[in-house]
C-alpha positions in Angstrom: -50.0 -18.0 13.1 -49.1 -21.2 14.9 -44.7 -21.1 14.6 -44.2 -16.8 15.0 -42.1 -17.1 18.3 -39.7 -19.4 16.2 -40.0 -17.5 12.8 -39.3 -13.7 14.8 -36.4 -15.7 17.0 -35.2 -16.8 13.3 -34.7 -13.2 12.4 -33.4 -11.6 15.6 -30.6 -14.1 15.7 -30.5 -13.7 11.3 -30.0 -9.9 12.3 -27.8 -10.0 14.9 -25.4 -12.1 12.5 -25.5 -9.7 9.7 -24.5 -6.8 12.2 -22.0 -8.5 14.1 -19.4 -6.9 12.5 -20.5 -3.8 12.1 -21.1 -4.0 16.3 -18.1 -6.0 16.9 -15.7 -3.0 15.4 -17.6 0.2 16.9 -14.4 2.6 18.5 -11.9 0.2 16.8 -10.2 2.7 13.8 -7.1 1.5 13.0 -5.0 4.8 13.4 -3.8 6.0 9.5 0.0 4.8 9.1 2.5 7.6 8.6 5.4 6.0 6.7 8.6 6.7 7.7 10.2 8.9 5.6 12.9 9.9 8.1 15.8 8.0 5.8 19.4 9.2 5.2 18.9 9.8 1.7 15.5 11.8 2.0 17.3 14.1 4.3 20.3 14.7 1.9 17.2 16.1 -0.8 16.9 20.4 -0.8 13.9 19.5 -2.3 11.7 16.3 -0.7 9.9 15.2 -3.6 9.0 11.7 -4.8 9.4 10.3 -8.4 5.7 11.5 -8.7 3.4 13.8 -6.5 2.4 12.5 -4.0 -0.9 12.3 -4.2 -0.6 9.9 -7.0 2.2 7.7 -5.3 -0.2 6.7 -2.9 -2.4 5.5 -4.8 -1.1 4.3 -8.1 2.7 3.3 -7.0 2.2 -0.6 -8.1 0.4 0.4 -11.4 3.7 2.6 -12.0 5.6 -0.4 -10.7 3.8 -2.5 -13.0 4.5 -0.2 -16.2 8.3 -0.3 -15.1 8.0 -4.6 -15.0 6.4 -4.8 -17.9 8.1 -2.0 -20.2 11.2 -3.7 -19.0 10.7 -7.3 -19.5 9.0 -6.8 -22.8 10.6 -4.0 -24.6 14.1 -3.2 -22.5 13.2 0.1 -21.0 15.7 1.8 -18.4 14.1 4.9 -18.0 11.1 6.7 -17.0 10.0 10.6 -17.2 8.7 11.9 -14.5 5.8 14.5 -14.7 8.5 16.9 -13.4 10.3 16.1 -16.5 13.2 14.0 -15.0 14.4 10.9 -16.1 14.4 7.9 -13.6 16.2 4.0 -13.7 13.3 2.1 -14.1 14.5 -0.1 -11.2 13.2 -1.3 -7.5 16.5 0.1 -6.7 15.4 3.8 -7.5 12.7 3.7 -5.2 14.5 2.3 -2.2 17.6 4.4 -2.0 15.0 7.2 -0.4 12.3 4.4 0.8 15.1 2.3 2.3 13.3 0.4 5.2 10.6 -2.2 4.0 9.6 -2.4 7.2 8.4 1.2 8.2 7.9 2.3 4.8 6.4 -0.1 2.7 4.8 -2.8 5.1 3.2 0.0 7.1 0.6 1.3 4.7 0.0 -2.6 2.9 -0.8 -4.3 6.4 -2.9 -1.3 7.1 -4.4 -1.5 3.4 -4.7 -5.6 3.6 -2.6 -5.7 0.8 0.5 -8.5 0.0 2.4 -7.4 -2.8 3.8 -10.1 -4.7 7.0 -7.9 -5.1 8.6 -9.7 -2.5 8.2 -12.9 -4.3 11.6 -11.3 -6.6 12.7 -8.9 -4.7 14.8 -9.3 -1.3 15.4 -6.6 0.5 17.8 -6.2 3.5 16.1 -4.1 5.5 17.8 -1.2 7.6 15.5 -0.6 9.8 
């Protein structure tokens, strides 16, 4: 092969470019955020509990909120019966009673996950913190 040096150089350059993101991020792992749960409403609760259990809320809160939105817009549904038997108003304000700081609660995890929820296109929030 007459151009084996060029081919070998091309393969090396290709491998460096393909694996660059891996090498670039070594030692740069972000610390998993812990949302601020030290709000006045949460401190007043005798039993500190969200509408659903924490693991469910971490992975499915957007499905829950979208279900609330769809139920309200399509059927006018204004109540949600949680797994614990309690009934809650299907309002964004229900969440924001406890999670009052968008910056300290919502944005912390959404920035870490690299997502931009569309909630804020319709809902504005005067952030307390």
